[in-house]
C-alpha positions in Angstrom: -105.0 28.6 23.8 -104.0 30.1 20.8 -103.2 33.1 22.2 -100.2 31.5 24.4 -98.6 30.0 21.8 -98.8 33.3 19.8 -97.8 35.4 22.3 -94.5 32.9 23.4 -93.9 33.1 19.0 -94.3 36.6 19.9 -92.0 36.9 23.3 -89.3 35.0 21.3 -89.1 36.3 18.2 -88.8 41.1 18.9 -85.6 39.7 20.9 -83.9 37.6 17.8 -84.9 40.5 15.6 -83.5 43.0 17.5 -80.4 41.3 18.2 -80.4 41.1 14.4 -80.7 44.5 14.2 -77.6 45.4 16.8 -75.5 42.9 15.6 -75.8 44.9 12.0 -75.5 48.5 12.9 -72.4 47.0 15.3 -71.4 45.8 12.3 -71.4 48.6 10.0 -70.6 51.6 12.3 -74.1 52.9 12.3 -73.7 54.9 15.5 -76.1 57.4 14.9 -79.0 54.5 14.6 -76.9 52.4 17.7 -77.4 55.6 19.7 -81.5 55.9 18.7 -81.5 51.6 18.9 -79.6 50.7 22.0 -82.4 52.1 24.4 -85.1 49.3 22.9 -82.0 46.2 22.9 -82.6 47.0 26.8 -85.8 48.9 27.4 -88.4 45.3 27.3 -88.7 44.0 30.9 -91.7 42.2 30.4 -94.0 45.0 31.9 -95.9 47.2 29.5 -94.0 50.6 30.7 -90.7 48.0 29.3 -92.4 47.4 25.7 -93.9 50.7 25.3 -90.4 52.2 25.3 -88.6 49.8 23.4 -91.0 50.5 20.6 -90.8 54.1 21.1 -86.6 53.8 21.0 -87.6 51.4 17.4 -89.8 54.1 15.9 -87.3 57.2 16.5 -84.4 55.1 15.2 -86.8 54.6 11.8 -87.6 58.5 12.3 -83.8 60.1 12.5 -82.2 57.8 10.9 -84.3 56.9 8.0 -81.6 58.2 5.3 -78.7 55.8 6.8 -81.0 52.4 7.1 -81.1 49.4 4.7 -84.3 47.7 3.5 -83.9 45.3 5.5 -83.0 46.8 8.6 -86.1 49.3 7.4 -88.4 46.1 7.0 -87.2 44.4 10.5 -87.7 47.5 12.5 -91.5 48.0 11.2 -92.1 44.5 11.7 -91.1 44.8 15.1 -92.3 47.6 15.5 -95.9 45.6 14.9 -94.9 42.3 16.8 -94.8 44.9 19.3 -98.3 46.6 19.2 -100.7 43.2 19.0 -98.9 42.5 21.9 -99.7 45.8 23.8 -103.0 45.8 21.8 -103.7 42.0 24.0 -102.8 43.1 27.4 
């Protein structure tokens, strides 16, 4: 029962974090970050492959755009990757 509540919270929190990151990258016109990030935004489809693709795109964004990320964006990328890792580990 508790596990179901936590999974539901993760499913709700991840899209909010992804939308927030997309908005911030667009606002500052961080095109190289968007290039790496957009696959993460569109890949979650409820299947493990989609979530893994999302996590990979987030990790690529973190690695290849590290010098362009603001601290709050970096924290949100880490948080989202951790949520996806926990969700995939529970499947």
